[in-house]
C-alpha positions in Angstrom: 3.6 103.7 82.4 5.3 105.3 79.4 8.6 103.7 78.4 10.6 106.8 79.1 9.4 106.9 82.8 10.1 103.2 83.2 13.8 103.7 82.1 14.0 106.8 84.3 12.7 104.9 87.3 15.1 102.0 86.7 18.0 104.4 86.4 17.0 106.1 89.6 16.9 102.8 91.5 20.2 101.6 90.1 21.8 104.9 91.1 20.3 105.0 94.5 21.3 101.4 95.4 24.9 101.7 94.0 25.4 105.0 95.9 24.5 103.5 99.3 27.7 102.4 101.0 28.0 98.8 102.1 27.2 98.3 105.8 30.4 98.1 107.9 31.1 94.7 109.4 30.3 94.4 113.1 33.5 94.4 115.1 33.9 91.5 117.6 36.7 92.3 120.0 37.7 88.7 120.7 37.8 87.8 117.0 39.8 90.8 115.7 42.2 91.3 118.6 43.1 87.6 119.3 46.7 87.0 118.6 49.1 89.7 117.3 48.0 93.1 116.0 50.0 96.3 115.3 48.7 99.8 115.5 50.1 103.1 114.1 48.7 106.3 115.4 49.1 109.8 116.8 47.9 111.7 119.8 47.4 115.4 118.9 46.5 118.3 121.0 46.4 121.6 119.1 45.7 123.4 122.4 49.0 122.2 123.9 50.9 122.1 120.6 51.5 118.3 120.8 51.8 115.9 117.9 53.0 112.6 119.2 53.1 109.6 116.8 53.4 106.1 118.2 53.3 102.4 117.4 51.5 99.9 119.6 52.0 96.2 119.6 49.1 94.2 120.9 48.8 90.6 122.1 45.3 89.4 122.6 44.4 86.2 124.5 40.8 85.0 124.6 39.6 82.8 127.6 36.4 81.0 126.5 35.7 79.8 130.1 35.6 83.4 131.5 34.6 85.1 128.3 37.5 87.5 128.7 39.8 89.0 126.2 43.2 90.0 127.8 44.7 92.7 125.5 48.3 93.7 126.3 49.4 97.0 124.6 53.1 97.8 124.2 53.5 101.4 123.2 56.6 102.8 121.5 56.4 106.6 121.0 58.4 108.3 118.2 60.5 110.1 120.9 61.6 106.7 122.3 59.3 106.5 125.4 57.8 103.1 126.0 54.6 102.2 128.0 52.6 99.0 128.6 48.9 98.8 129.4 46.7 95.7 129.7 43.0 95.7 129.1 40.6 93.0 130.3 37.3 92.9 128.3 34.7 90.5 129.7 31.9 89.7 127.3 28.6 90.0 129.1 26.3 89.7 126.1 26.4 89.7 122.4 28.0 93.1 121.4 28.5 94.1 125.1 31.6 94.0 127.3 32.9 95.4 130.6 36.5 96.7 130.2 39.0 97.2 133.0 42.6 98.4 133.1 44.9 99.2 136.0 45.0 103.0 135.4 41.2 103.3 134.6 39.2 104.6 137.5 36.2 102.3 137.1 35.0 99.5 134.9 33.7 100.8 131.6 30.7 99.6 129.6 31.7 98.7 126.0 28.9 98.4 123.5 28.4 97.7 119.8 26.3 100.4 118.1 23.8 100.0 115.2 26.6 100.6 112.6 28.7 97.7 114.1 31.3 100.0 115.7 32.4 99.6 119.3 32.1 102.6 121.7 33.3 103.1 125.2 34.2 106.0 127.5 36.5 105.9 130.6 38.6 108.0 132.9 42.3 107.2 133.2 44.8 108.4 135.7 48.0 109.2 133.9 51.3 109.7 135.7 53.1 112.9 134.7 56.2 114.7 136.0 53.8 117.0 137.8 51.8 114.2 139.4 48.8 112.3 138.4 46.4 113.6 135.7 42.8 112.5 135.2 41.8 112.4 131.5 38.6 111.0 130.0 38.6 109.1 126.7 35.6 108.6 124.3 36.7 105.8 122.0 35.1 104.4 118.8 36.5 101.4 117.1 35.3 100.7 113.5 36.2 97.7 111.4 37.4 98.9 108.0 38.0 95.4 106.5 38.9 92.0 107.8 42.5 93.1 108.5 42.0 96.7 109.6 40.3 98.5 112.6 40.3 102.3 113.1 40.2 103.7 116.6 39.4 107.4 117.1 39.1 109.0 120.5 38.4 112.3 122.0 40.6 113.1 125.0 39.0 115.4 127.6 40.1 117.2 130.8 37.4 118.6 133.1 34.9 118.1 130.3 36.8 120.0 127.6 38.3 118.3 124.6 42.0 118.8 124.7 43.1 116.3 122.0 42.4 113.4 119.8 43.8 110.0 119.1 43.7 108.5 115.6 45.0 104.9 115.4 44.8 102.2 112.8 45.2 98.5 113.8 46.3 95.9 111.2 46.5 92.1 111.4 
């Protein structure tokens, strides 16, 4: 092979391998969310004209006997409203959990995808001044680095996306 082509081939491979992003770390719920975590995020609905920033304080407790992560979420919205939710994630296999919460209609399957992100979908019954409202959530949690996880969610009503949640957790 001529010398020029060899240098061109080497340059191509160096460029190709340095341009490929590093694989994201696989998120393990009980590792990242054990202990205290803080999240900053926003719910936004352009349809309803809502932009609602919030902070969430999480306390995670792992029970190795039952393979269950108890994750208490204390929300403080920018307008002063407060809310508390508690998830129970039972690990049923490597990268698989079943999640439950009091306002969630049925247990939800939580899975780790090929990229290492965690995905789950559920329907929650939210209390409003006009009565209960059923909303579905499609969540994706991606570990950015050892101290950061990003949670994005589509929020739907009757199958139509009405808003999004963008939330960043830090240890």
